[in-house]
C-alpha positions in Angstrom: -0.1 -0.1 -0.1 2.8 2.4 0.9 4.6 1.6 -2.4 1.2 2.2 -4.3 0.8 5.8 -2.6 4.3 6.6 -3.6 3.8 5.5 -7.2 0.7 7.7 -7.4 2.4 10.5 -5.8 5.1 10.3 -8.5 2.4 10.0 -11.4 1.0 13.2 -10.0 4.3 15.1 -9.8 5.1 14.0 -13.3 1.5 15.3 -14.5 1.8 18.6 -12.8 5.4 18.9 -14.2 4.3 18.3 -17.7 1.4 20.7 -17.2 3.7 23.4 -16.0 6.0 22.8 -18.9 3.1 23.2 -21.5 2.2 26.4 -19.7 5.7 27.7 -19.9 6.0 26.8 -23.5 2.3 27.4 -24.9 0.8 29.9 -22.3 0.7 33.7 -23.0 -1.8 36.4 -22.6 -2.7 38.8 -25.5 -4.8 42.2 -25.7 -6.4 43.3 -28.6 -8.3 46.1 -30.3 -10.5 45.5 -33.2 -12.5 47.7 -35.7 -14.8 46.7 -38.5 -18.4 46.4 -39.4 -21.8 45.6 -37.9 -24.6 43.6 -40.0 -28.0 42.4 -39.1 -30.1 39.7 -40.1 -34.0 39.8 -39.4 -37.3 41.2 -40.4 -36.4 44.3 -42.2 -33.2 43.0 -44.2 -33.2 41.7 -47.7 -31.6 38.2 -46.5 -28.2 39.7 -45.5 -27.7 41.7 -48.4 -25.0 43.9 -46.3 -26.4 47.1 -47.7 -27.1 48.1 -44.0 -23.4 47.9 -43.0 -22.6 50.1 -39.9 -19.4 50.4 -38.0 -18.2 48.0 -34.9 -15.3 48.1 -32.5 -14.0 46.1 -29.7 -11.6 45.2 -27.1 -10.1 41.7 -26.1 -8.2 39.9 -23.8 -7.1 36.3 -24.5 -5.0 33.4 -23.0 -3.4 30.6 -24.9 -3.5 27.5 -22.8 -2.5 24.9 -25.2 -1.1 24.8 -28.7 -4.3 24.9 -30.3 -6.9 26.6 -28.0 -7.2 30.2 -26.6 -9.7 31.4 -24.0 -10.9 35.0 -25.1 -12.9 37.6 -23.1 -14.5 40.5 -25.4 -16.4 43.8 -25.3 -17.8 44.8 -28.6 -20.0 47.7 -29.6 -21.7 48.1 -33.0 -24.5 49.8 -34.7 -27.1 48.1 -36.7 -30.0 49.6 -39.0 -32.4 48.7 -41.8 -35.3 50.2 -43.7 -38.1 49.0 -45.8 -37.9 51.8 -48.1 -35.1 50.4 -50.1 -36.2 46.6 -50.0 -36.4 44.7 -53.3 -39.4 42.8 -51.8 -42.6 44.4 -52.5 -44.3 43.3 -49.1 -41.6 44.7 -47.2 -41.4 48.1 -49.2 -45.2 48.4 -48.7 -44.7 47.8 -44.8 -42.2 50.9 -44.7 -40.7 50.2 -41.3 -37.3 51.2 -40.2 -35.1 51.1 -37.2 -31.7 51.5 -36.0 -29.9 50.4 -32.7 -26.6 50.3 -30.8 -25.4 46.8 -29.7 -23.2 46.3 -26.8 -21.7 42.7 -26.3 -19.7 40.9 -23.5 -18.5 37.7 -24.6 -16.4 34.6 -23.6 -15.2 32.7 -26.4 -12.8 29.8 -27.2 -10.9 29.8 -30.2 -9.5 26.7 -31.9 -6.3 27.0 -34.1 -6.0 24.5 -37.2 -2.4 25.0 -36.7 -0.4 24.7 -33.4 1.1 27.8 -32.0 4.3 28.0 -29.6 5.0 30.9 -27.0 8.4 31.4 -29.1 8.0 33.6 -32.0 10.4 31.4 -34.0 8.0 28.4 -33.5 4.9 30.1 -34.5 3.2 29.9 -38.2 3.1 32.8 -40.1 -0.7 32.1 -40.3 -3.3 30.1 -38.8 -7.0 29.6 -39.7 -9.2 29.2 -36.7 -12.9 28.9 -35.6 -14.4 30.0 -32.4 -17.6 29.7 -30.3 -18.9 30.8 -26.9 -21.6 32.8 -25.1 -22.4 36.3 -24.8 -24.6 39.0 -23.4 -25.8 42.0 -25.1 -27.7 45.1 -24.9 -29.8 47.0 -27.5 -32.3 49.7 -27.8 -34.3 49.8 -31.2 -35.3 53.4 -32.4 -37.3 54.8 -35.4 -37.5 58.3 -36.7 -40.6 60.4 -37.1 -40.7 64.2 -38.0 -36.8 64.3 -37.5 -37.0 63.1 -33.9 -35.7 59.5 -32.7 -38.0 57.6 -30.3 -37.2 54.4 -28.4 -39.7 51.7 -29.6 -39.4 49.1 -26.8 -41.2 51.5 -24.3 -44.0 52.4 -27.1 -45.0 48.8 -27.3 -45.8 48.8 -31.1 -47.1 45.3 -31.1 -49.5 45.9 -28.2 -47.2 44.9 -25.5 -48.8 47.6 -22.9 -52.3 47.3 -24.2 -54.8 45.5 -22.0 -54.5 41.7 -22.8 -57.2 39.5 -21.1 -57.1 37.2 -24.0 -53.4 37.1 -24.4 -53.3 38.0 -28.1 -50.4 40.4 -27.3 -46.7 39.7 -26.5 -45.2 40.7 -23.3 -42.7 43.4 -23.4 -39.4 42.3 -24.6 -36.0 42.8 -22.6 -33.4 45.0 -23.7 -30.8 42.8 -22.3 -30.5 39.3 -24.0 -28.2 36.4 -24.6 -26.5 35.2 -27.9 -24.3 32.5 -29.0 -21.1 33.8 -31.0 -19.9 31.5 -33.7 -17.3 32.3 -36.7 -14.0 31.9 -38.3 -11.0 33.9 -39.2 -7.2 33.8 -40.2 -4.5 34.9 -37.8 -1.0 36.4 -39.3 2.0 36.7 -37.3 3.5 40.3 -37.9 6.2 40.3 -35.2 7.4 38.9 -32.0 4.8 40.6 -30.0 2.1 41.5 -32.6 -0.7 39.3 -34.5 -3.4 40.5 -36.8 -6.6 38.5 -37.2 -9.2 39.0 -39.9 -12.5 37.7 -38.5 -16.2 37.2 -39.1 -18.5 36.2 -36.2 -22.3 35.5 -36.5 -24.3 36.1 -33.4 -27.4 33.8 -32.7 -29.7 35.7 -30.5 -32.8 34.5 -28.6 -35.0 37.6 -29.4 -37.0 38.5 -32.5 -37.1 42.2 -31.6 -33.6 43.4 -32.2 -35.7 45.4 -34.9 -38.7 46.0 -32.9 -40.7 43.6 -35.4 -41.8 40.2 -34.7 -45.5 39.2 -35.1 -48.9 40.9 -35.8 -50.1 44.6 -35.8 -52.1 45.5 -32.7 -55.4 47.3 -32.7 -54.3 50.7 -34.0 -57.4 52.5 -32.4 -56.6 51.0 -29.0 -52.8 51.8 -29.3 -53.6 55.3 -30.7 -56.0 56.0 -27.7 -53.1 54.9 -25.3 -50.2 56.7 -27.4 -50.7 58.3 -30.7 -47.1 58.2 -31.6 -46.8 54.4 -30.9 -49.8 53.8 -33.2 -47.9 55.9 -35.9 -44.6 54.0 -35.5 -46.5 50.5 -35.3 -47.8 51.1 -39.0 -45.9 53.2 -41.3 -47.6 52.2 -44.6 -48.6 55.0 -47.0 -52.4 55.7 -46.5 -52.5 57.1 -50.0 -51.6 53.8 -51.4 -52.8 51.6 -48.8 -56.0 53.1 -47.0 -56.4 49.9 -44.9 -52.8 49.9 -43.2 -51.8 46.9 -41.9 -54.9 44.9 -42.9 -53.4 45.0 -46.3 -51.0 42.4 -45.2 -53.8 40.5 -43.1 -52.4 42.4 -39.9 -49.0 40.6 -40.4 -46.1 42.7 -39.5 -43.0 40.4 -39.0 -42.0 36.7 -39.2 -42.2 35.6 -35.6 -40.8 32.2 -36.7 -37.2 33.5 -37.5 -35.0 35.0 -34.6 -32.8 37.8 -35.4 -28.9 37.7 -35.8 -26.2 40.2 -35.8 -22.5 39.8 -37.4 -19.4 41.4 -36.5 -16.6 41.6 -39.1 -13.3 42.9 -37.7 -9.6 43.3 -38.2 -7.9 42.9 -34.8 -4.4 43.6 -33.7 -3.1 41.5 -30.8 -0.2 42.6 -28.5 1.4 39.6 -27.0 2.3 40.0 -23.3 5.1 37.5 -22.9 6.8 38.6 -19.7 7.5 35.0 -18.3 10.7 33.8 -19.3 10.8 30.2 -20.4 13.5 28.2 -18.6 16.2 26.5 -20.6 15.4 23.0 -19.4 11.9 23.6 -20.8 13.0 24.9 -24.3 
């Protein structure tokens, strides 16, 4: 029994030494800044045509913990917008809705490189494609413009969220803080001993259909107008000269509630490598 305990202790020491060796060889931190674009996929776009591209930027801190994998914390800020007025879809053009929203995201991601990467610059590949996935929380605030003034849409309840609802026909007010699943791919280029560049596209699957404030059906506009005239106007923007019946022209359908919204960040990121730990000679 004593010999067995000694044997198990030796195995544990070897495993810990190997793990320490791997951390010395592969482990290092990076800090990054990113800039690029934000796109949106939802009820008001023409199936990801990229014509509503807006800016995006971000900050990252990451730690490589083995030759193929990196843990990354990110903070991103983007802006999304879309308008039916320029849609190539006749039904969307007739609906005539529009919105803009900021998107602020905090995320944790795990990055998997297809090529192994070493702490030491001379052993790093000049480039490495990679994929990533993770979890994120984000905030948004859809707005629409009326007579030159921007209005927050969520407090207005444009689909009847704040109307009396004894029959349960109207949705509950949506939350402006939501969760998302980031996923995407990119390529990393080794520029120098302490500097990498990444070109990356990341899709965010959300769990809300209200990134654009559009999801289901038009509410009773008379009831909504009696509660808040501005809400009724921003709920149904159809040209009454062309479509006097308003939302009834589309059988009361305002959006597609079967499809949740997405947003996309495409960025160029520069990472500064913080390699302040000197690798012992016996581990090289």
